[in-house]
N, C-alpha and C positions, 0 to 999 in steps of 0.2 A: 740796844736790841740783843746783842750777843750776851750781855749780862743777864737780861731777862730770861733768855733761852737757857743759859747755864743754870741759873737758880731754879727754873721750872723743872729741869731734869731731876735735881736733888729733892725738891719738895714733893714732886709726884712719886718718886721712888719711896720716900719716907712714908707718905700717906698710904701707898699701896702695901708697903711692908707691915705697917701697923694693922691694917685690915686683915692681912694674911695671918699675923700673929694672934690677934685677939678674937677674930671671928672664925678663921679657918683652922687655927691651932698649929700653924706652921712655925715650929720653933727654930728652924734652920735658916729662915729667910734673911735675918740680919747677918748671919755668918756668911751666907752666899753673897750678900751685898759687899761686905768688907773684903771678901776674897776677890770680888770683881774690882774693887778700888785698888787693891795692891797689885793685882795682875795687870790691870790696864795701865797703871802708872809705869810699870816695868815695860809693858808693850810700847807705850809712847816713847820711852827712852830708847828702846831697841829700834824703833822706826826711825827716830832722829839719828841714831848711830848709823843705821843702814843708809840713810840719806846723805850722810857726810861724804862718803866716797863717791856717790852718784853726783851730788852737787859739785864736788871738787872737779870731777871729770868733765861734766857738761859746761860748767861755767868757765873752766879752762879752755875748752874747745870754742865756746862762744867768744872768749877774749881774742883768740886767734882770728876768728871771723871778723871781729870788730877792727882789729889792727890792720888786717889785710884789705878791708873795705868790701869784702865779698858779701857780707850780710846786707850792706846797704843796697846791693843789687837785687837781693831777694825781696826787699821791702817795697821796691818801686812800683811793682804791679798792684800792691794793695794800698799804697799810700793814699790814692784818691778816696778810697772807701773809708779808711780810718780817719782821714781829714774831715770827712763829713760826720762820721759817728762820734769822733773825739776831737772837737775843734780846739781843745786846750793843749793837745799834743803837737808840737812843731813837726814839720816835715823833716825826714831824715834823722829824727831823734832815735837813740838806741832802743828806746822802749818799743818802737814799731817793729824792729827786727826781732826782738825777743818774743813779742806777741805772735808774730807770724810763725816763728819756729815752734812755739808752744802749741798753737792751734794745729799746725801740720803734724806734730808728734802725736797729739790726741787723735787726730783723724786716722793716723796709721796704727793706733792702738798701742803706742810705745809709751806706757805710763812712766817707766823709769827715766825716760828722756824728757817727758812733758813737765814733770814736777819741777825740776831745777830750772828749766827754761821759763816756766810760769813765775817762779820766785824771782828770777832775773828780771822779767818784765815788770813785776810789781815794784821791785826796788828802783828800777829806772823811772817808772811813773811817779814814785814817791819824791823824786828829785824835782818834779814839777808841781807838787802838792803844796799849796799855800798854808794848809792847816795839817801838819804832820800827824796828828793823832786822830784825824777824821778822814774817812775814805772820800776820794775825789770822784767826780762823775766818771772819768776815764777808768779809774781803778774798779769801780762798781761794774761798769759795762764789760770790762775785760773779764772780771771774775764770773759774771753770769754767763757769758759766752763760753768760758772755760768749763764751768760746771755742767753745761748742757751741750757741750761740743759734739758735733757729728763724729761718730767712730766708723770709719769705712771698713776696718778689718778687725772685728772682735775675736781675735785668735784664741784668747784665753777661754772664752765661753765655749767655742767649738771644742777645745781640748777637754774641758770638764765634761761636756756632753758625750764625747767619745769614750771617756773613761767610765762614765756612768751607764754605758751600754746603749746609747741612742743609735737607732738604725741609720739615720742620716743626721749626723751632728750639725750640719750646716743648714738644716731646713729652717732655722730661725733667722738666717742672715737678712733676708729682705724685710721681714717684720721689724728687726732691730734697726735697720737703716731708716725705715719710714718713721718709727717711733722717736728715734733720737733726732732726726731732722725736724720733726714737729716740736719736740722739746726745745730745740735751739731757737726756732722761729718764735715760739711763745715767750721764751726768756728775753729775746731781743725786743719783742713787742712790748713786754712789761716795762723794760728799762726805757724804751723810747717814749712811752706814755708819761713816765715820771720826769724824764729829762727833756721832754718836748723835742725829740729827734724826729725829723720828717722822713719817714721811710719811703715816701713817694718821691723824694728827691731823685732826679733823673739818674745820677751816678749811683746812689745807694740801691735804687730799684733795679738798675742794670746789673749790678753785682749779684744781688739776691736772685734775679732771674737766671743769671749765668750759673750760679751755684746749684740752683734747682735742676737745670738741664744737665749739669755734671753728675749730680746724684742719679738722675734718671739713666744716664749713659752707663754709670757704674753698675746699676741694677741690671740693666739689659745684658751687659757683658758677662757678669757672674752667673746669671740665670742660665747661660748657655753651657756652663761647665759642670762636670761631674763633681761629686762630693770631694773625692781625693784631689782632683785638679784644683778645685776652689781653695782648699786648705793650703796646698802647695804654692799656688800663685800668690795668694794674699800674703802669706808669710814672706815669700821671696821678695815681692815688691816692696813691702815695708822695710825690710832690712837693707835691701840694695839702695833704696832712696836715702835712708839715714846715713849709712856708711859712705855713700858717694858724696854727701854734703860735707862730712868730716874731711874726706880727701880733697875736696874742692877748697876748703878753708886752708888746709896745710899747703896745697899747691899754690894758691894765690899768695900766701905769705912768703913762700920760697921764691916765687917769681919776683916779688917786690923786695927781696932780700931783708925780710923782717925775721927776727929771731922768734920762731914759732914756739920753741921750748920755753923761753923766758915769758912769753905772753901766756902760755898755758899755765905755768906755775903761778903767775900773778892772779889769773882768774880762779885757779884752784884754791888759793888762800882765801879769796872772798867766799867761795863755797863753804869752806870749813867754818868761817865765822858765822855765816848764815845758818848753818845747821845747829850751832850752839844756841843761837837766838830763838830758834823754833821750839826748843824743848819745853819750856814752861807753858806755852800756849797749847801745845799738843797734849801734854799731860792733863791740863785743865779740861779740855774738850773730851778726850777719850775716857777719862774717869767718869765724867758726868754721863756720857752715853752708856758706859758699862753698868753703873748703878741703876740707870733707868731700865735697862734690859734685864738685869739680874733680879730686880724687884718684882718682875712680872707685869709691870705697867704696859709694856708693849703687847703682851698677850691679851690683856684686858681690852685694849683698843681694838685688836683684831676680833675678839669675841663679840664686842659691841657692834662692830660693823657687820659681822655675820648675822647677828640678830636683826638688825635694821633691814638688811637685804632680804632676809626670810620674810619679815613682816610685809615688805613691799612686793613679795611674790616673784622676785627676780631669781635668775640662776645664780647659785652660790659657788660654782666651781672655781671662780677666780679668787675666792677668799683664801684658798689653800696656798696661793702664791703671794698673798699680801705681806707676810713677814719679810720677804725679800724686798718688797716695795717700800715698806715702812722703815727698814733698816738702811736702805741704800743711801739716803741723804746724810746719814750719820757716820756710817762705817763701811768702807769698801770690803774689808775682810769679813766683817759681820754679815753683810749682804751676800757675799760669796758663799759663806758657810750656810746661810739660809737657803740659797739656791741649791747647793749640793744636798742639803737635808731634804728639801722638797723633792728632788729627783730620786733620792734614796727611798723615801716613803711612798711616793706615788708613781715613780717610774720616769725615766728621762723623756720618754715619748708620750707621757700623759699630758693632758691639757695643762695641769698645774706645773708640770716640769718644764714644758715649753714656755709658758707664760713667765715663770720665774727667770728663765734665761733671757727673754725679751726685755723684761724690766731691768735686769742686771746690765744690759747693754744700752738701755735707752736714756739713763740719767747718770749723773756723777755724785760723788760724796760731797754734797754742798757744805756741810758744817766742818768736815775735815779740811776742805780747801779754804774755807773761811779762816779756820784756826791757823793753818800753815802759811797761807799767802799774806794775810793781814798781820799775823804774828811776826812774820819775817821783817816787817817794816814798822812794827810797833803801833799799828792802828787800833784804836779802842772804840771809836764811834763808827760803826759800819753803815749807818743810815739805812737806805732801802736795799742793801745788797742781799741780806738774808731773805727778805720778802720776795724779791724778784727771782732769786734762786729757787725758792720753794715753789713759786708759780710755775717755773720751767719744769721742776721735778713733778709737780702735780699733773700737768698736762702730758708730760712724757709717760707717766704711769697710766693715766686714763687712756692715752693713745695706745699703749701697749696692750691694755685689756681688750679694747675694741678690735684691734688688729689681730690679737690671738683668736678671738671668736670668729673673725673674718676668715683667717687662714686655717684654723684647726678646730673650730667649734662644730 
């Protein structure tokens, strides 16, 4: 599947470029594609280089948590749920801890922490994989949950909206939370249908109902706050929780007379090796995405959708935010650039500006995560991972559009 997608990006870019050259007379199109190839390959290496320090840091901290036994305490609350969703993962396995930490970091909007923790989880799950080059059911489920995970505090989006002059930068908070929640539920449903997971199992259903009530409570609390207080508290809560966990790990290790420094260094070495492993996979995917965008194929898709919507006699205002939606599954930085561009052109408080912000917060960079997470363990056959991830993205984007019309239409 990943091979098909990768080849498609190049072939589509080449055909589009030929059309622009011979029909539209654009003699610079192939130069733009080659520039994108070289620049994105450099970008991929720089991302991997940047990940090296972050991976070393967080895998080192995770190793302290593992040695001290504190992480095992964090996983006990979710073990019954994961035991039902991932029956192949034994109770108290290190993968459970890493998955819980990753999902928590995503929920708090802490991308720098979430990525190394997600890679750690994938590597632990790989130790249980009977076919090392093929994604297991547990790995696929974790990846889809990761790529559609609920983000409770989308601080980055609030910051960009404030910089772009939004009167109330946090007015998209509730729409983002609803859209990303629906995206996660649809991703989980898609995987459960393929893997025959019974979501109406008493334990699974109880957890999902509890999470739903938690989301409702979060919504209620933050709707009572002013814009400034909302930004302040969401950032404060995120950072306090994360650093408190670090201190708990170190304190637990100290109490048990475990050498926390040696444990950190051991985990950091693993992070360095993992970062090196990721480089070729990330170069392959980002370059493919770059040529697809540089060729204009993405713009053609947007224009086609606009035409079909006009023919159907529907409102076309949401089309202006589609570049962000179409770019989001492929590139987080690309989607962020599209979001900023949309707010620059149409205004941060325009319908398109708000919708692009909701889309940015409602889904994850599916193909980037596929390349990084699966690449870190050498998986080549991703099975239904991409399809289920795209389903989650699709419903997240559709939900974002309807919610934007509901709130701001």
